[in-house]
C-alpha positions as CSV (number, residue, x, y, z in Angstrom):
1,X,44.4,91.3,129.5
2,X,45.3,88.4,127.2
3,X,47.8,90.7,125.4
4,X,49.5,91.6,128.7
5,X,49.9,87.9,129.7
6,X,51.3,87.1,126.3
7,X,53.8,90.0,126.5
8,X,54.9,88.9,129.9
9,X,55.4,85.3,128.7
10,X,57.4,86.6,125.7
11,X,59.6,88.6,128.0
12,X,60.2,85.7,130.4
13,X,61.0,83.5,127.4
14,X,63.5,86.1,126.1
15,X,65.1,86.5,129.5
16,X,65.4,82.7,129.9
17,X,67.0,82.4,126.5
18,X,69.7,84.9,127.5
19,X,70.1,83.5,131.0
20,X,73.4,82.0,132.1
21,X,73.9,78.4,131.4
22,X,75.7,76.6,134.2
23,X,78.0,73.8,132.8
24,X,77.3,71.6,135.8
25,X,73.5,71.7,135.4
26,X,72.9,72.2,131.7
27,X,71.5,69.6,129.3
28,X,73.0,68.9,125.9
29,X,70.4,71.2,124.3
30,X,71.2,74.0,126.7
31,X,74.9,73.7,126.1
32,X,74.3,73.7,122.3
33,X,72.4,76.9,122.7
34,X,75.6,78.7,123.8
35,X,77.2,80.2,120.7
36,X,80.4,78.3,119.9
37,X,79.5,75.1,121.6
38,X,78.3,72.4,119.2
39,X,77.3,68.8,119.6
40,X,80.9,67.6,119.8
41,X,82.0,69.9,122.6
42,X,78.6,69.5,124.5
43,X,79.1,65.7,124.4
44,X,82.7,66.1,125.7
45,X,81.4,68.3,128.5
46,X,78.7,65.9,129.5
47,X,81.1,62.9,129.4
48,X,83.5,64.8,131.7
49,X,80.7,65.9,134.0
50,X,79.7,62.2,134.5
51,X,83.1,61.8,136.2
52,X,82.3,64.7,138.6
53,X,81.2,68.3,138.7
54,X,83.5,71.0,137.5
55,X,85.0,72.9,140.4
56,X,86.0,76.0,138.5
57,X,86.9,77.3,135.1
58,X,90.5,75.9,135.3
59,X,89.1,72.5,136.1
60,X,86.7,72.8,133.1
61,X,89.6,73.8,130.8
62,X,91.9,71.0,132.0
63,X,89.3,68.3,131.7
64,X,87.5,69.2,128.4
65,X,89.6,68.7,125.3
66,X,89.2,71.4,122.8
67,X,88.5,74.1,125.3
68,X,91.3,76.5,126.1
69,X,91.4,79.9,127.7
70,X,90.4,81.6,124.5
71,X,87.3,79.4,124.0
72,X,86.5,79.6,127.7
73,X,86.5,83.4,127.5
74,X,84.2,83.2,124.4
75,X,81.8,80.7,126.0
76,X,81.7,82.9,129.2
77,X,80.9,86.0,127.1
78,X,78.0,84.0,125.5
79,X,76.6,83.1,128.9
80,X,78.3,79.9,130.1
81,X,79.2,79.7,133.8
82,X,80.9,77.2,136.0
83,X,79.3,77.0,139.5
84,X,77.7,80.4,138.7
85,X,80.9,82.3,138.0
86,X,82.0,83.8,134.7
87,X,85.5,83.2,133.3
88,X,88.0,85.7,134.7
89,X,91.1,84.7,132.7
90,X,92.7,86.3,129.7
91,X,89.5,87.2,127.9
92,X,90.3,88.7,124.5
93,X,87.3,90.3,122.9
94,X,86.9,91.0,119.2
95,X,87.2,94.7,119.9
96,X,90.5,94.2,121.6
97,X,91.7,92.1,118.6
98,X,90.5,94.6,116.1
99,X,92.2,97.5,118.0
100,X,95.4,95.5,118.2
101,X,95.3,94.6,114.6
102,X,94.6,98.2,113.6
103,X,97.5,99.5,115.7
104,X,99.8,96.8,114.2
105,X,98.6,97.7,110.7
106,X,99.3,101.4,111.4
107,X,102.8,100.6,112.7
108,X,103.5,98.5,109.6
109,X,102.4,101.4,107.4
110,X,104.6,103.8,109.2
111,X,107.6,101.4,109.1
112,X,107.0,100.8,105.3
113,X,106.8,104.6,104.7
114,X,110.1,105.1,106.6
115,X,111.7,102.2,104.7
116,X,110.6,103.7,101.4
117,X,111.9,107.1,102.5
118,X,115.3,105.6,103.5
119,X,115.5,103.7,100.2
120,X,114.7,106.9,98.3
121,X,117.4,108.8,100.2
122,X,119.9,106.0,99.6
123,X,119.1,106.0,95.9
124,X,119.6,109.8,95.8
125,X,122.9,109.6,97.6
126,X,124.1,106.8,95.3
127,X,123.1,108.9,92.2
128,X,124.9,111.9,93.6
129,X,128.0,109.8,94.3
130,X,128.0,108.4,90.8
131,X,127.7,111.9,89.3
132,X,130.6,113.1,91.4
133,X,132.6,110.1,90.4
134,X,131.9,110.8,86.7
135,X,132.8,114.5,87.1
136,X,136.1,113.5,88.8
137,X,136.9,111.1,86.0
138,X,136.1,113.7,83.4
139,X,138.4,116.2,85.1
140,X,141.2,113.6,85.4
141,X,140.8,112.8,81.7
142,X,141.0,116.5,80.8
143,X,144.0,117.0,83.0
144,X,145.8,114.0,81.4
145,X,144.9,115.3,78.0
146,X,146.3,118.8,78.8
147,X,149.5,117.2,80.2
148,X,149.9,115.1,77.1
149,X,149.6,118.3,75.0
150,X,152.1,120.1,77.1
151,X,154.5,117.2,76.9
152,X,154.1,117.1,73.1
153,X,154.6,120.9,72.9
154,X,157.7,120.7,75.1
155,X,159.3,118.0,72.8
156,X,158.5,120.0,69.7
157,X,160.0,123.3,71.1
158,X,163.7,122.1,71.2
159,X,163.5,120.8,67.7
160,X,161.9,124.0,66.5
161,X,164.4,126.2,68.3
162,X,167.3,124.1,66.9
163,X,165.9,124.6,63.4
164,X,165.5,128.4,64.0
165,X,169.2,129.1,64.6
166,X,170.2,127.1,61.5
167,X,167.6,129.1,59.4
168,X,168.9,132.3,60.9
169,X,172.5,131.3,60.0
170,X,171.5,130.5,56.5
171,X,169.8,133.8,56.1
172,X,172.8,135.6,57.4
173,X,175.1,133.8,55.1
174,X,173.0,134.6,52.1
175,X,172.8,138.2,53.1
176,X,176.6,138.4,53.2
177,X,176.9,137.3,49.7
């Protein structure tokens, strides 16, 4: 019997510790028990509450310095209420933040991979262009060299052909004698 009473008391204590804490009725100790609210914020809350009860979450956010929508969402998730209602604003949970961060990281990886791929393709195209340019220059040099040889051969031909008739004439003259 004693064990049953002790178990029931333990359950009630556990339920009470997880119960919602209303900002308009809580003591400093109860406010401190909410994760994220320390002595500084609980003091600010109590000071503002002395001026009048908080009407809703927006009134709470407006009057208590250091509490914005992000903190209000966190406090509400930890069990804080204003007039019995939970915060219904832009509540961003850690799961949502992690999912968003993971998606952004994945997008960044894909973008980096694409960037790397593009850079590789650009480098390959540049290398190919340089190779073609070198080949064209080599062909132009060869063509210029061949033209120079042809020009040199053409200038040597008339002199050689002029020398040939003179040699033929000398041979003919010596044969006559």
